[in-house]
C-alpha positions in Angstrom: 14.3 -3.8 9.7 13.6 -3.8 13.4 10.0 -3.3 14.7 9.8 -0.9 17.6 6.8 -0.6 20.1 5.8 2.6 22.1 2.9 3.1 24.2 0.8 6.2 23.7 2.2 7.7 26.7 5.8 7.2 25.7 5.1 8.5 22.3 3.6 11.7 23.8 6.7 12.1 26.1 9.3 11.5 23.5 8.2 12.1 19.9 11.8 12.5 18.4 12.8 9.2 19.9 10.0 7.6 18.1 10.7 9.3 14.9 14.4 8.1 15.1 13.1 4.5 15.6 10.8 4.8 12.5 14.0 5.4 10.6 14.9 1.7 11.3 11.6 0.3 10.7 7.8 0.5 11.7 7.0 1.8 15.2 3.9 0.2 16.6 2.0 2.4 18.8 -0.3 0.8 21.5 -3.3 2.1 23.4 -3.9 0.2 26.6 -1.4 -2.7 25.4 -3.1 -3.2 22.0 -1.6 -2.0 18.8 -3.5 0.8 17.6 -1.3 2.9 15.1 1.9 2.4 13.0 4.4 5.1 12.5 6.9 5.1 9.6 8.8 7.2 7.4 6.9 8.9 4.6 9.3 7.4 1.9 8.3 3.9 3.4 4.6 5.1 3.0 5.1 6.0 -0.5 7.0 2.6 -1.3 4.0 0.7 0.4 1.3 2.6 -1.4 2.9 3.3 -4.8 2.0 6.1 -7.2 -1.6 5.9 -8.2 -2.5 6.7 -11.8 -5.7 6.8 -13.5 -6.2 4.7 -16.6 -5.5 7.5 -19.0 -2.2 8.4 -17.6 -1.2 4.6 -17.5 -2.3 4.3 -21.4 -0.3 7.2 -22.3 3.2 6.2 -20.7 6.0 6.6 -22.9 7.3 3.7 -24.7 3.8 1.9 -24.3 3.5 1.3 -28.0 6.8 -0.7 -28.0 5.2 -3.4 -26.0 3.9 -6.5 -27.7 0.4 -7.2 -26.3 -1.8 -9.8 -27.9 -4.1 -11.3 -25.4 -6.2 -14.3 -26.5 -9.8 -13.9 -27.5 -12.3 -14.8 -24.9 -14.7 -17.6 -26.1 -18.1 -16.9 -24.4 -20.7 -19.3 -25.3 -24.5 -18.3 -24.6 -26.4 -20.5 -22.4 -30.0 -21.6 -23.1 -32.7 -19.9 -21.0 -35.9 -21.9 -19.5 -38.7 -19.4 -19.6 -41.4 -22.0 -18.9 
């Protein structure tokens, strides 16, 4: 994976070149010499962020009942309180 850098001006002049570079790796876009944004393909974005699920969806996954899950019981001892 190669990282390419474009200034904001270069990006505005040749967006297609930046998009082609994003197929090979992330493109860092600079503003006044400092990195400000990153251009990447949407598939790479999805890979990095993952599919978000809510708890109900996660617990209703097919095959979940076949997983053996027996966590140890938490042993929480109460502490004494000094109210003096």
